[in-house]
C-alpha positions, 0 to 999 in steps of 0.5 A, a space after each residue: 519480489 524482494 524482502 521489505 527492508 528498512 534502516 541502516 544497515 537494512 533489516 527485514 520488516 513485515 508490515 502487519 496490522 493497521 497502518 496508513 497509506 498515502 496516495 502519491 497520485 490523485 485518486 480522482 485520476 484513477 477510475 478504480 480509486 475515485 472517492 478514496 481519501 488522500 490517505 487512509 488506514 488499511 490492513 497490511 499483511 506482507 513482508 515483501 516489496 515490488 520495486 516499481 519506478 512509478 508507484 501510485 501510493 506509499 506507506 511509511 516503510 514501503 513506497 510501492 503500496 499501489 500500482 496500476 498495470 494497464 487500464 484494467 488492473 490495480 495492485 494493492 498489497 494490503 487489504 482496503 476492505 478491512 477496517 479497524 472494527 472488522 479486524 477486531 471482530 
């Protein structure tokens, strides 16, 4: 893992709060993601990134928002289960 940095010169950034993610790959091609829209709001709570060569989803500041390891594991460095209503509660 590396710190998430943006800008020139690069400055550390923490993605905290609701923000959009966009699938790079078609979610219908991934068994665990079937039924997901092409983009959605998720709860981000991280300040790191994993440098990947082939991520499946991205956000405005971090390209590696979804990744798959083999056929049985998907990594999501955000909280797909929390929506705006749940966050307010």
